[in-house]
N, C-alpha and C positions, 0 to 999 in steps of 0.2 A: 586708386581713384574713384571717387563714387559714382554712378551712373544708375540714371535711370530706366530702366528695361519693359518697357512696356508692350505687350501686357504676356506676360511671359512670365509666370511666378515657379516656373519648374528651372529657370538656370538663377532664378536666387542663391547671395554668396559668394563667396571669392572666387573670380575667371582667371588664368593670366595677371595678378597685378590689378585688377580691377573690382569693385565692392558692387557690387548688383542688389539692385529689388527694384518693384513694381509694387506700384497700391492698385488693388482692385475698384474698381464705380459702384458692384454693385448692392451688398452689404449697405451703403449709403443711402440706397432705398430699398431694400427687400428687407431690409432687420427689423423686426420689428412691429410688421407692418396686419394689422386687420384682415383677417381672409375674405372681406367682401370690399379692400382697398386695394388687395395684391395688383388685379391685373389693370389697374389704373400707375401702380407705381412697376408695373412690366413696361408700360408703353412707354414712361419716363426716362425707362433709363435705357429704351430703344433708344429715344431720342441722339444718345451719343454721336450710332450711326451717322448724322449724316448733319454737313452744317447746319444744316436750317435747325437740328433739333439743339444741338448746342445754343447757338444765339437766341431760340429760342427761351429757354432752361435759363439761362445765362441771363437775361435781360427783366425776365418774368421774377428772377431772385428763387429759384425755387428751392426748399429749404432742406433737401436731401442734396442737391447740386453744388450749391454754397457750401454746404461742410466737406464736401468730399472735395473741392475746390481749393478751402482753406486747408484743407490737411497736402494736399499736393504739394501747395509750395510754400508750404515748414518744411516739408519732409526732403525738396530737392532744390531749395531757394542756393546751398551750399554746392550743389552736384557738380559735379565737374562735363557731366551727359544727361540728353535727356534724350531719349533716345524713342519715340511711338512709333513704333514698329508695324502696329494694327491697326489704330483706329488711333483720331484723336479726340479723349475726351474735355479737354480742355480747352476754351473759349481762347483765339488768336489775343485777341487786346490783353488776358491776361495773362500772357505766354509774354508780351512783347513788353508788357507792366512792371510786371510782377519776379519775372526769371529773366535779365540782363544777364545775368554769370553765364549761368551753364549755354557750352554749344546743344545747339536744336537742329534735330534730325528727323520730317516726316519719312514716313514709312505710306506709300502706293503698292497695293498688293491689290485688290480688287478691278484690277485696271483691263479694258477704259471704260466699263458699265459705271465705278462708281468716282473717278477724276474729277468731274464737274459737283460730284457731291460731296464729296471730304478727305479732296486736294489739295484741288489749284484756289479754291474762298481759303484756304488756314495758310497758303504757300509762303504769302511776306514775310509772317512772325519765325516763320523756319529758316537755319542758318544753312541747312544741306536737306539734301533727301536720298533714301534709299527708294530702285524700285522691283519689284518680282520677277515682270517679262522685262524682255530685253525690245521685245518691239511694242508697238502703242498702235496702230496704223497700218494701212494698208502703203502709207509714205514716209514712217518714220519712224526711229527705232526711238525708243523711249527717254536713251541721255537727250536726244535730238533735241523731243519735241519738251521736257523738263528745261532748257537750258533756251527756246522758243519762251518759254512761260516764266525766265526770269529767277529761276533758277542754279547758278554756277558750276555748285558743286554736290553730285551725285554719285554716289551707284549702282552697278546691279549686286542684288542681296537672292540668291539661290533661294529656294521656300524650300529648304532640305528638312526634314524632318529631325525630331527631337533624338537622341540616343537610339541608336537598337540597337537589339544581340550582337553580340560578334558570332559567324557564319564562316566559317571554312571554308573559304571554293574549293572542294572535291570535286573530281568525278560526277560520285554518284550526289553530291548538291546543288547540278546543274538538267541531272538525267532522272533521276527519281522521281517525275510527275504526272500525279497520273488527271488533274484537270486541266484542256486545255488552253478555256479563256479567263478571266475574271475580269470584273470592272467593278468597284468599288468607291461610291462615292454619292452625294445627293442626286435631287433630283431638277437641275434649276433649267427653265428654258426652253430650250427645244431639245436639250439632252435625250430627252424621254422620246422623242419621235425617232431619234441615230437610234436609241435602246433596240427598238420597236423593231428596227429594222435587219436590227443584227441576232435577234431571237427566234427569229419565223424564219433565218436564215439555218443560226446555229443551233435552237433546238437549244438541249439539255448540256450543250458544248459549252456554252455559254452561263457562267455564274455571274448573278449581279445581287448586288447588296447594297447597303448604307440606309441613314433615316430620310425616311423619304413620308411625306406629310401624308396626314390620318394612318397613323403607322399601320404603312408599307402599300396601303391598300390605293394612292392617289393613280395609280396606274390605268383603274378601273373608273375612274370619274370622271376623268379628261372623255370619255364617250360621249357623257353630258354636254361639252363644252362642242363638243363636233369634231373631236381630234381623234388621232390615235389610240386604240386605246395598247394598254401593257398589262394582258392579263392575267398579271401573277404580284403573291403578296412577297414583298420586299422586306427580307431581315435587317435589323442592323448586326452589327457584328459589336463583340468587345476587340482589347486593342491586341488580346492573346488569341479573338479567331482569327480577327485580320490576320495578322503576323503568316499564324497558322496555314491561312488559306492561301495566303502569296506563295509561301513556299511547296503549296500542291501545284501552283499553278503554271504554266510552260509562258503563255502568253501574257501581259496584264496590257490589257487596254485603256485608255485615253483622249479625253477631250473634253474639251476648251467649252467654254460661253457663249462665243462667237459661232454662228452659222458658218462665216468665209474663213477663212486665213488670216487669223489678229495678231490677238494675245497667246503666250505660252509660258511655262513655268509649274505651272501647278502644282501641288506637293504630292502627289500622286506623281507624277514626272521622276521624282527620286525615289520615290517609294516604292516604285515593281522591279528598278535593276536592285536596290539595298536587298532584295531576297530572295535573287538570282534567275526569276523571268524575266522574258522576253519585257522588249517597253515598243510597246503597238502604239502612235502615240499621231494625233492630226496636228499638217502643219501648221508654219508661224504667218505672216507676215513677213515681207520680206527674206522668206529664208531664215529667222531666227534659230528657229527650233537646234538648225545648227552651227550654234554658238554652242548650244547644251550639252548634248553629245552629238558625236559623229553618225550622218546618218550611212546607214544599211552597215555598220562597223559599227556603234556602238550600241545603236536605236536604229526602230523603221519607223517610216513618219507614211502617213497612210494620205489623198486627198479627199477622197469621201468614203463613205460607208460602204461602197461597190465597192471599189478598193482597198479596203480595208477588210474586207467579208472574202476575195481574190487570197490578201498576204498570209491573213491566218490559213487557213487551208493550204500554202503553201508551205509555211515555216513549221506547219504541224507533221504534214507530210515531212520534213527534212530537216530534220532535228540536229544531223552533225554541223548544218548555218547555224539553226535557231540556239544552240547552246553556243557555238563561237562567237554569237552579237550577246549573249545574256553574260557567261561571261565579261567580257570586253568590257558591257556597259556596268555589272557588279567593280570594275578594274576602278573603270572609272570613276562612282559616285564615292564610293572606299579612297577614294587617289584625292580627288580636289572640289567634292558636295559632301564630306565629310561637314557634321555638326558644331565640331568643334571649332575644327580652321577654318570654320567661314563666319559664325560669329565672333569669334578673335578677330578675323579682316576685320568685319565691318567696327568694333569699337578701335582698332588702331587709327580708321582712315578716319575717322570723325573722330577722332581725340590728333587728329593733327589736323584738318581745317583749320586756316586762317582768317578768326571772324571778320 
């Protein structure tokens, strides 16, 4: 069964009876572009991340965009499934008119912030949807919100990492760790304010890494805007370095974009327990975090940064309890949130939708 799974080249090829492939739009905009025009080409490529941008490229008949669309249609006109799991680069008019045969699935991944920017405007052209966060806002779970928006068929897609190395869950695997707390992630929104509070209290016990703006110095520049300064140079990590750091961590702290409990289920939420660290995560609206990991059994959840600091101090000082939770989270992640299992579940569900 031929399937377009966008945008995941790492999973291309034969997979449990499905033949997966993707088509990357980047080369259509960036290949053979003179250096003086490269910035403009990158801006046009970034337009694919919003419904307004896609609509503009389509209505202006941008040459690079139209070449990409033509090749996309030719590649997947006879496919069984078209799953646009990360973002949708194809104008909904084109999907509706030119790709009537495949069952089309739209992914909601950066919600609630992107819902009205690159989710709902496309939804009418799709047969179903998958969503990353079980909760949408303080009043609705995501499945309920999708039904309100007219989507009849939807499924939860845990944002699990691609296949990880195999780790043996020995006693030493969980116990022999020399870093108290780790946070690895980008500096979005109000997250830096929360990291400032954590760093002030924990100091060198907290390791922070990620691809931050201005070469990792954006925490200093915030002072010019009257915001709390994060006075440290934040360095990025390679995949191998990130894996090694998680394997040294006792606790991996997670936080989502929203300042109050709203969404849940970013990739870090699965990545931390996958490496044997105890997950300490912010709570979600409607207690949706408990749908992913059992509170105080498979992970620990906090109300605010003050609560997070109290729990860090407690679980560092009580290794037996911490290790029990880390082990349970590791086993739950391995059992229910394995990459291959999750992807096959999505494909089987999508192929069974009644058009």
